[in-house]
N, C-alpha and C positions, 0 to 999 in steps of 0.2 A: 335481500341481503346482498351486499357487494362481494365480489369474488376475492379472496385473499391472493396476494402475489406470492407465487412459489419461491422459496428461498434456495438459490443454487450455490452450493459451496464448491469451489474449485481449489485444488491442491496448488501450492506455491512451487513452481519450477525453478530449477538453477537460474534460468534466464531471468525469471521475475526478481529473483533476489539480487542477481548482477546488476539489473536495471534499478532497482531500489538503492544500492550501494552507491552506483555512479551518480545518481540523481541527488542522494544526500550529501555526497561529497561536494557536489556543485551548489550546494545549499539551495535546491529547488524547494518550494514549500509542500507541506503534506498534500494539500488538495491537488496540486500540480502533478505530484508523484502518482498519487491515487487514480486521477484521471487517466494517465498514460498506462498504468497497469489494468485499468478498467476494474478497480476495486474501490471499496469504501475507505474513506479517510481513517475510519477506526481500525479496520482490518490492517492497513498500512502502518498505522502507529504501533500496533500491537506486535506485528511481525518484525518491524524495526527494533522495537524493545527486546524481544525474544532474541534477536541476533546481536545486540549490543551496538546498534547503529543510531547515532545522534541524528535527529531530524531538525536541530536548531538551524534557524536561518541567520543567526547573527554571528 
């Protein structure tokens, strides 16, 4: 049986949120923002929605 990958949950720091806001304002895509924060695109989208940050690239 294959080993399961352990899920590591990291809290969002103020610096993470600042990066999210600045990159969203620059209209970077969700995947690019997620990669720079070392988080999944899903987690990035959820946190952006929670803080009222638009991730629209248009």
